[in-house]
C-alpha positions in Angstrom: -9.0 3.8 21.0 -5.6 4.6 19.8 -4.4 4.5 23.7 -6.3 1.0 24.0 -4.6 -0.1 20.8 -1.6 0.9 22.3 -1.8 -0.8 25.2 -2.7 -3.9 24.0 -0.1 -3.9 21.4 2.7 -3.5 24.8 0.7 -5.9 26.5 1.0 -8.7 23.8 4.8 -7.3 23.2 5.6 -8.0 26.6 3.5 -11.5 27.2 5.4 -13.0 23.3 8.9 -11.6 24.7 8.1 -13.6 28.1 6.5 -16.9 26.3 9.2 -16.9 23.7 12.4 -14.7 23.0 12.4 -10.5 22.6 12.8 -11.0 18.7 9.5 -13.0 18.0 7.6 -10.6 20.4 9.1 -8.0 17.6 8.0 -10.0 14.7 5.0 -10.6 16.1 3.7 -6.7 17.0 5.3 -5.8 13.8 3.0 -8.1 12.1 -0.1 -7.1 14.3 0.9 -3.1 13.1 0.5 -4.4 10.0 -2.6 -5.7 10.1 -3.9 -2.4 11.8 -2.3 0.0 10.2 -3.8 -1.7 6.3 -6.9 -2.7 7.9 -7.8 1.4 8.7 -6.3 2.9 5.4 -8.3 0.2 3.5 -11.0 1.7 5.6 -9.9 5.0 4.6 -10.5 4.2 1.1 -13.7 2.8 1.4 -15.1 5.1 3.1 -13.7 7.7 0.4 -15.4 5.5 -2.3 -18.7 5.9 -0.2 -18.8 3.1 1.8 -20.7 3.1 5.2 -17.2 2.7 7.4 -16.1 4.8 9.9 -14.4 5.1 12.7 -16.9 3.7 16.1 -17.0 1.4 18.8 -17.7 -1.7 16.2 -14.9 -1.2 14.4 -12.7 -0.6 17.6 -14.3 -4.0 18.7 -13.6 -5.5 15.1 -9.9 -4.3 15.4 -9.0 -6.0 18.6 -10.6 -8.9 17.0 -8.4 -8.9 14.3 -5.7 -8.3 16.8 -6.4 -11.7 18.5 -7.1 -13.4 15.3 -3.7 -12.1 14.0 -1.7 -13.4 17.3 -3.2 -16.4 17.5 -2.4 -17.8 13.8 1.3 -16.3 14.6 2.0 -18.0 17.8 1.0 -21.0 16.4 3.4 -20.5 13.6 6.3 -19.4 16.3 5.4 -22.3 18.3 5.8 -24.8 15.1 9.1 -23.1 15.1 10.3 -23.4 18.3 9.1 -27.4 18.7 10.6 -27.7 15.1 14.0 -26.2 16.4 14.8 -28.4 19.1 13.8 -31.3 16.8 15.5 -30.5 13.7 18.8 -29.6 15.0 20.8 -29.6 11.9 18.8 -27.6 9.4 19.5 -24.2 9.3 16.8 -21.3 10.9 15.1 -20.4 7.2 14.6 -24.3 6.9 13.1 -24.6 10.4 11.0 -21.6 9.5 9.9 -22.8 6.2 9.2 -26.4 7.5 6.7 -24.9 10.2 5.3 -23.0 8.1 4.5 -25.9 5.7 2.7 -27.4 8.6 0.9 -25.0 9.1 -0.5 -23.8 5.9 -3.7 -26.0 5.8 -4.7 -25.4 9.2 -4.2 -21.5 8.8 -5.8 -21.6 5.1 -8.4 -23.8 6.7 -9.5 -21.6 9.4 -8.9 -18.5 7.8 -11.4 -20.0 5.0 -13.8 -20.7 6.6 -14.1 -17.2 8.4 -14.0 -15.0 5.5 -16.8 -17.1 4.0 -19.0 -16.3 7.0 -17.8 -12.7 6.7 -18.1 -12.3 3.4 -22.0 -13.1 3.9 -22.1 -11.3 6.3 -21.0 -8.3 3.9 -23.1 -8.8 1.2 -26.3 -9.8 3.1 -26.2 -8.3 6.8 -28.1 -5.4 7.6 -26.3 -1.8 7.4 -25.9 -1.8 10.6 -23.2 -4.3 11.2 -22.2 -3.6 7.7 -18.6 -1.5 9.0 -18.0 -4.4 11.3 -18.5 -7.0 9.1 -16.3 -5.4 6.4 -13.6 -4.1 8.9 -13.5 -8.1 9.9 -13.2 -9.4 6.2 -10.1 -7.0 5.4 -8.5 -7.6 8.8 -8.6 -11.7 9.1 -7.4 -11.6 5.1 -4.2 -9.3 6.2 -4.0 -11.1 9.5 -3.7 -15.1 7.5 -1.3 -13.2 5.0 0.7 -11.3 8.0 1.2 -14.6 10.0 2.5 -16.2 7.4 4.4 -13.9 5.2 5.2 -10.9 7.5 5.9 -12.3 11.2 8.3 -14.9 9.7 10.6 -12.9 7.7 10.7 -10.4 10.2 11.6 -13.0 12.5 14.6 -14.6 10.3 15.9 -11.4 9.5 16.2 -10.5 13.8 18.0 -13.2 14.2 20.3 -12.9 11.3 21.3 -9.9 12.5 21.4 -10.8 16.2 24.1 -13.5 14.9 25.9 -11.1 12.9 25.8 -8.9 15.9 27.1 -11.7 18.6 29.9 -12.9 16.0 31.1 -9.4 15.4 31.1 -8.9 19.4 33.2 -12.1 19.5 35.7 -11.0 16.7 36.2 -7.7 18.3 36.8 -9.7 22.1 39.2 -12.1 20.2 41.0 -8.9 18.8 41.3 -6.5 21.6 
């Protein structure tokens, strides 16, 4: 399972680096790692408290689904950032990110909200045989929604600022030397 998840994340990193830029890829994969690790942590806590949640094939399937769900949300935000960068040339990068997040916020909340309603119904009314899957999906969708809004974009901004600072330092060094 760990090998499969690692290969999936590596493939995602390569795909997003090809489709966008490296800083988009790194920030999205870090947000995905956040989702997976926190979901596993919540699973461990729930298991310790007596909930019937263990890592099995259904849970691995739920984690892979969460990765896809989170990646989709993050790519929608990043696509909007990329589009806005072309249109809003006078705005700073943080302003463009903020604008893109505001534009995609209602769509993200509506999609996640309806998904969470169904998952909560499964958590409370479904048979115990799918409880672990539903529980992991509920936690994962909640965390994926948060990370696509509050983790991926700040990491992207941080990487962007570091890239600008590095290029500025290289420019100063080349003129000084």
